[in-house]
TINUGU-32361 format. One record per residue (C-alpha): residue number from 1; residue in three letters; chain; x, y, z. Coordinates in Angstrom, 3 decimals. Example, Ala and Ser with C-alpha at 12.3 -4.5 7.8 and 13.67 -1.06 7.14 Angstrom:
# TINUGU-32361
+-----+-----+----+----------+----------+----------+
!   i !  aa ! ch !        x !        y !        z !
+-----+-----+----+----------+----------+----------+
!   1 ! ALA !  A !   12.300 !   -4.500 !    7.800 !
!   2 ! SER !  A !   13.670 !   -1.060 !    7.140 !
+-----+-----+----+----------+----------+----------+
//
This chain:
# TINUGU-32361
+-----+-----+----+----------+----------+----------+
!   i !  aa ! ch !        x !        y !        z !
+-----+-----+----+----------+----------+----------+
!   1 ! MET !  A !  141.121 !   36.935 !   69.970 !
!   2 ! SER !  A !  139.511 !   39.604 !   68.030 !
!   3 ! ARG !  A !  139.260 !   36.873 !   65.156 !
!   4 ! LYS !  A !  137.592 !   34.069 !   67.591 !
!   5 ! LEU !  A !  135.226 !   36.498 !   68.707 !
!   6 ! ILE !  A !  134.250 !   37.453 !   65.181 !
!   7 ! LEU !  A !  134.071 !   33.553 !   64.090 !
!   8 ! PHE !  A !  131.844 !   32.734 !   67.325 !
!   9 ! ILE !  A !  129.292 !   35.464 !   67.092 !
!  10 ! GLY !  A !  129.184 !   34.889 !   62.922 !
!  11 ! VAL !  A !  128.185 !   31.622 !   63.842 !
!  12 ! PHE !  A !  125.733 !   32.398 !   66.438 !
!  13 ! TYR !  A !  123.874 !   34.348 !   64.349 !
!  14 ! LEU !  A !  124.106 !   32.113 !   61.267 !
!  15 ! VAL !  A !  122.559 !   29.875 !   63.557 !
!  16 ! GLY !  A !  120.023 !   32.120 !   64.328 !
!  17 ! LEU !  A !  119.264 !   33.318 !   61.304 !
!  18 ! VAL !  A !  118.625 !   29.775 !   60.387 !
!  19 ! GLY !  A !  116.729 !   29.118 !   63.040 !
!  20 ! MET !  A !  114.209 !   32.207 !   62.565 !
!  21 ! SER !  A !  113.440 !   31.237 !   59.224 !
!  22 ! LEU !  A !  112.273 !   27.766 !   59.652 !
!  23 ! GLY !  A !  108.911 !   27.274 !   60.913 !
!  24 ! PRO !  A !  109.684 !   24.323 !   63.083 !
!  25 ! TYR !  A !  112.077 !   25.730 !   65.570 !
!  26 ! LYS !  A !  111.178 !   29.589 !   65.116 !
!  27 ! SER !  A !  109.081 !   29.847 !   68.075 !
!  28 ! PHE !  A !  112.506 !   28.335 !   70.081 !
!  29 ! PHE !  A !  114.914 !   30.635 !   68.671 !
!  30 ! VAL !  A !  112.615 !   33.856 !   68.992 !
!  31 ! GLU !  A !  111.963 !   32.959 !   72.415 !
!  32 ! LEU !  A !  116.273 !   33.406 !   72.718 !
!  33 ! SER !  A !  116.443 !   36.464 !   71.611 !
!  34 ! PHE !  A !  117.163 !   37.906 !   75.038 !
!  35 ! PHE !  A !  120.197 !   35.656 !   75.598 !
!  36 ! HIS !  A !  120.702 !   36.137 !   71.416 !
!  37 ! LEU !  A !  121.732 !   40.151 !   72.627 !
!  38 ! LEU !  A !  123.169 !   39.720 !   75.946 !
!  39 ! LEU !  A !  125.874 !   37.899 !   74.088 !
!  40 ! SER !  A !  126.161 !   40.193 !   71.253 !
!  41 ! PHE !  A !  126.960 !   42.794 !   73.935 !
!  42 ! GLY !  A !  129.529 !   40.606 !   75.692 !
!  43 ! ILE !  A !  131.168 !   39.861 !   72.999 !
!  44 ! LEU !  A !  131.394 !   43.125 !   71.777 !
!  45 ! LEU !  A !  132.627 !   44.331 !   75.341 !
!  46 ! LEU !  A !  135.667 !   41.429 !   74.814 !
!  47 ! GLY !  A !  136.823 !   42.801 !   71.828 !
!  48 ! ARG !  A !  136.868 !   46.404 !   73.140 !
!  49 ! LYS !  A !  140.388 !   47.374 !   73.743 !
!  50 ! LYS !  A !  140.145 !   49.983 !   76.194 !
!  51 ! HIS !  A !  138.121 !   49.240 !   79.206 !
!  52 ! THR !  A !  138.461 !   53.505 !   80.947 !
!  53 ! SER !  A !  136.143 !   54.348 !   83.542 !
!  54 ! PHE !  A !  134.770 !   56.930 !   81.309 !
!  55 ! PHE !  A !  133.486 !   54.217 !   79.081 !
!  56 ! TRP !  A !  131.732 !   51.992 !   81.590 !
!  57 ! VAL !  A !  129.958 !   55.562 !   82.778 !
!  58 ! TYR !  A !  129.177 !   55.831 !   79.342 !
!  59 ! ILE !  A !  127.446 !   52.100 !   79.334 !
!  60 ! GLY !  A !  125.333 !   53.007 !   82.771 !
!  61 ! LEU !  A !  124.206 !   56.374 !   80.719 !
!  62 ! ALA !  A !  123.175 !   55.001 !   77.668 !
!  63 ! PHE !  A !  121.720 !   52.220 !   79.412 !
!  64 ! SER !  A !  119.564 !   54.814 !   81.871 !
!  65 ! ILE !  A !  118.975 !   56.934 !   78.684 !
!  66 ! GLY !  A !  117.409 !   54.322 !   76.152 !
!  67 ! MET !  A !  115.411 !   52.494 !   79.245 !
!  68 ! PHE !  A !  114.343 !   56.499 !   80.099 !
!  69 ! VAL !  A !  113.219 !   57.448 !   76.851 !
!  70 ! GLU !  A !  111.770 !   53.899 !   76.304 !
!  71 ! TRP !  A !  109.593 !   53.922 !   79.559 !
!  72 ! ILE !  A !  108.092 !   57.719 !   78.596 !
!  73 ! GLY !  A !  107.467 !   56.062 !   75.139 !
!  74 ! VAL !  A !  105.787 !   53.064 !   76.572 !
!  75 ! HIS !  A !  103.551 !   54.852 !   79.325 !
!  76 ! THR !  A !  102.708 !   58.211 !   77.721 !
!  77 ! GLY !  A !  103.535 !   57.934 !   73.950 !
!  78 ! PHE !  A !  104.915 !   60.976 !   74.033 !
!  79 ! LEU !  A !  108.254 !   59.370 !   72.844 !
!  80 ! PHE !  A !  108.263 !   57.561 !   69.729 !
!  81 ! GLY !  A !  104.650 !   57.012 !   69.448 !
!  82 ! ASN !  A !  101.725 !   54.520 !   70.537 !
!  83 ! TYR !  A !  103.765 !   51.311 !   70.953 !
!  84 ! LYS !  A !  103.845 !   48.373 !   73.947 !
!  85 ! TYR !  A !  106.792 !   45.549 !   74.785 !
!  86 ! GLY !  A !  105.911 !   41.826 !   74.662 !
!  87 ! GLY !  A !  106.943 !   38.609 !   76.188 !
!  88 ! VAL !  A !  109.905 !   37.648 !   74.200 !
!  89 ! LEU !  A !  112.648 !   39.946 !   75.287 !
!  90 ! GLY !  A !  112.995 !   38.557 !   78.381 !
!  91 ! PRO !  A !  112.593 !   40.464 !   81.845 !
!  92 ! LYS !  A !  111.125 !   44.056 !   82.091 !
!  93 ! LEU !  A !  111.204 !   46.918 !   84.254 !
!  94 ! SER !  A !  107.890 !   49.057 !   84.516 !
!  95 ! GLY !  A !  106.657 !   47.885 !   81.148 !
!  96 ! VAL !  A !  110.629 !   48.107 !   79.237 !
!  97 ! PRO !  A !  113.025 !   44.653 !   78.868 !
!  98 ! VAL !  A !  115.716 !   45.729 !   80.308 !
!  99 ! ILE !  A !  117.743 !   44.357 !   77.145 !
! 100 ! ILE !  A !  116.541 !   47.552 !   75.461 !
! 101 ! GLY !  A !  118.408 !   49.462 !   78.032 !
! 102 ! ILE !  A !  121.437 !   47.293 !   76.964 !
! 103 ! ASN !  A !  120.982 !   47.620 !   73.252 !
! 104 ! TRP !  A !  120.614 !   50.886 !   72.924 !
! 105 ! ALA !  A !  124.183 !   50.944 !   74.647 !
! 106 ! MET !  A !  125.546 !   48.695 !   72.140 !
! 107 ! LEU !  A !  123.667 !   49.873 !   68.982 !
! 108 ! SER !  A !  125.471 !   53.511 !   69.839 !
! 109 ! ILE !  A !  128.730 !   51.481 !   70.127 !
! 110 ! VAL !  A !  129.085 !   49.885 !   66.690 !
! 111 ! SER !  A !  127.302 !   52.394 !   64.761 !
! 112 ! ALA !  A !  130.284 !   55.040 !   65.780 !
! 113 ! ALA !  A !  132.690 !   52.457 !   65.624 !
! 114 ! LEU !  A !  131.998 !   52.762 !   61.166 !
! 115 ! PHE !  A !  133.797 !   55.993 !   61.513 !
! 116 ! SER !  A !  136.705 !   55.700 !   64.208 !
! 117 ! SER !  A !  139.671 !   55.730 !   61.687 !
! 118 ! LEU !  A !  138.150 !   58.675 !   60.193 !
! 119 ! LYS !  A !  138.919 !   61.930 !   61.053 !
! 120 ! LEU !  A !  135.539 !   63.914 !   60.614 !
! 121 ! ASN !  A !  134.500 !   66.960 !   61.867 !
! 122 ! TYR !  A !  132.850 !   66.138 !   65.530 !
! 123 ! TRP !  A !  128.898 !   66.912 !   64.975 !
! 124 ! LEU !  A !  129.683 !   65.262 !   61.444 !
! 125 ! GLU !  A !  130.891 !   62.466 !   63.215 !
! 126 ! VAL !  A !  128.190 !   62.348 !   66.054 !
! 127 ! VAL !  A !  124.843 !   62.914 !   63.379 !
! 128 ! LEU !  A !  126.447 !   60.547 !   60.875 !
! 129 ! ALA !  A !  126.726 !   57.376 !   63.670 !
! 130 ! ALA !  A !  123.251 !   58.943 !   65.231 !
! 131 ! SER !  A !  122.073 !   58.240 !   61.778 !
! 132 ! ILE !  A !  123.063 !   54.767 !   61.278 !
! 133 ! MET !  A !  121.326 !   53.881 !   64.699 !
! 134 ! VAL !  A !  117.892 !   55.285 !   63.304 !
! 135 ! PHE !  A !  118.905 !   52.890 !   59.981 !
! 136 ! LEU !  A !  119.350 !   49.963 !   62.178 !
! 137 ! ASP !  A !  116.406 !   50.599 !   63.744 !
! 138 ! PHE !  A !  114.360 !   51.066 !   60.547 !
! 139 ! LEU !  A !  115.814 !   47.503 !   59.660 !
! 140 ! MET !  A !  114.174 !   45.939 !   62.625 !
! 141 ! GLU !  A !  111.217 !   47.400 !   62.998 !
! 142 ! PRO !  A !  109.296 !   45.107 !   60.717 !
! 143 ! VAL !  A !  111.267 !   41.938 !   61.975 !
! 144 ! ALA !  A !  110.762 !   43.010 !   65.738 !
! 145 ! ILE !  A !  106.648 !   43.756 !   65.237 !
! 146 ! LYS !  A !  106.327 !   39.997 !   62.953 !
! 147 ! LEU !  A !  108.034 !   38.133 !   66.238 !
! 148 ! GLY !  A !  106.718 !   40.252 !   68.688 !
! 149 ! PHE !  A !  109.457 !   42.015 !   70.553 !
! 150 ! TRP !  A !  106.774 !   44.553 !   70.463 !
! 151 ! SER !  A !  103.658 !   46.113 !   68.501 !
! 152 ! TRP !  A !  102.181 !   49.781 !   66.979 !
! 153 ! LYS !  A !   98.820 !   50.772 !   67.295 !
! 154 ! ASN !  A !   97.197 !   50.089 !   64.258 !
! 155 ! ASN !  A !  100.517 !   48.170 !   63.046 !
! 156 ! VAL !  A !  101.772 !   51.208 !   61.935 !
! 157 ! ILE !  A !  105.152 !   52.605 !   62.775 !
! 158 ! PRO !  A !  105.142 !   56.167 !   62.821 !
! 159 ! THR !  A !  107.952 !   58.499 !   61.333 !
! 160 ! TYR !  A !  108.070 !   60.469 !   64.774 !
! 161 ! ASN !  A !  109.497 !   57.151 !   65.901 !
! 162 ! TYR !  A !  112.585 !   57.805 !   63.663 !
! 163 ! PHE !  A !  112.692 !   61.498 !   64.368 !
! 164 ! CYS !  A !  112.930 !   60.006 !   67.961 !
! 165 ! TRP !  A !  115.388 !   57.825 !   67.470 !
! 166 ! PHE !  A !  117.573 !   60.552 !   65.620 !
! 167 ! VAL !  A !  117.006 !   62.600 !   68.965 !
! 168 ! THR !  A !  117.825 !   59.769 !   71.338 !
! 169 ! ALA !  A !  120.851 !   58.930 !   69.263 !
! 170 ! LEU !  A !  122.442 !   61.952 !   68.722 !
! 171 ! VAL !  A !  122.647 !   62.299 !   73.046 !
! 172 ! LEU !  A !  124.393 !   59.088 !   73.163 !
! 173 ! GLN !  A !  127.118 !   59.560 !   69.889 !
! 174 ! TYR !  A !  127.676 !   63.350 !   71.490 !
! 175 ! PHE !  A !  128.751 !   61.817 !   74.653 !
! 176 ! TYR !  A !  130.450 !   59.106 !   73.108 !
! 177 ! ARG !  A !  132.626 !   61.205 !   70.768 !
! 178 ! LYS !  A !  132.818 !   64.167 !   73.639 !
! 179 ! TRP !  A !  135.129 !   61.648 !   75.872 !
! 180 ! ARG !  A !  136.564 !   60.272 !   73.041 !
! 181 ! LEU !  A !  135.413 !   56.647 !   73.685 !
! 182 ! ASN !  A !  135.393 !   55.544 !   69.668 !
! 183 ! GLU !  A !  138.143 !   53.340 !   68.759 !
! 184 ! THR !  A !  138.804 !   51.327 !   65.807 !
! 185 ! ASN !  A !  137.627 !   48.178 !   66.655 !
! 186 ! ASN !  A !  137.471 !   44.585 !   64.288 !
! 187 ! VAL !  A !  134.464 !   43.506 !   66.454 !
! 188 ! ALA !  A !  132.055 !   46.043 !   66.651 !
! 189 ! LEU !  A !  132.515 !   46.444 !   62.728 !
! 190 ! ALA !  A !  131.742 !   42.668 !   61.933 !
! 191 ! LEU !  A !  129.600 !   43.076 !   64.756 !
! 192 ! PHE !  A !  127.440 !   46.107 !   63.011 !
! 193 ! ILE !  A !  127.748 !   43.917 !   59.403 !
! 194 ! TYR !  A !  126.271 !   41.134 !   60.959 !
! 195 ! LEU !  A !  123.456 !   43.086 !   62.534 !
! 196 ! THR !  A !  122.421 !   44.711 !   59.113 !
! 197 ! ILE !  A !  122.715 !   41.033 !   57.327 !
! 198 ! PHE !  A !  120.803 !   39.178 !   60.238 !
! 199 ! PHE !  A !  117.580 !   41.615 !   60.049 !
! 200 ! ILE !  A !  117.981 !   42.426 !   56.374 !
! 201 ! ILE !  A !  117.391 !   38.759 !   55.639 !
! 202 ! LEU !  A !  114.549 !   38.085 !   58.286 !
! 203 ! ASN !  A !  113.131 !   40.935 !   56.373 !
! 204 ! LEU !  A !  112.840 !   39.186 !   53.325 !
! 205 ! SER !  A !  112.038 !   35.649 !   54.464 !
! 206 ! LEU !  A !  109.555 !   36.568 !   57.464 !
+-----+-----+----+----------+----------+----------+
//
């Protein structure tokens, strides 16, 4: 089952990568970004081995925290900096695309999966997983700006953004580790690799 899911999402990312890199079809594929992220999250859930009640509570928590900090950021600039979302990420809730809350949950899971088979110190694992989340955001930022996902004041990504990402990621990884939700999951690992390659290539091609 996991091999089929990995192959399916891999083909999907490849098609999206080619589509966003080609001028004639770029706008069409950009408009599909909401469905692209939603499908990725769905595949991640299907590939998971254990769906405990704590896991679903975590999904709700991660979504809520993600939406809350983004709401503060969009409406006050106190978190992340001065930015606003464009119109290509689907339906919004008070200025924040709903898919962004889902994305926070997804990135937290795939980042933690990198350390699932390692016997690390509790806090070391939390800090490393949070750092990986910031790394993914670092890759996404330039691409997101070029594709109109969101925009920054004066088109400058503040360092403060990454600090806020790290703090928020720490909170999410703390609960994920505390509730012992991490598991060895090839689908999650594959998705992390796909995301990394996807945004590296788009950073170079756009």
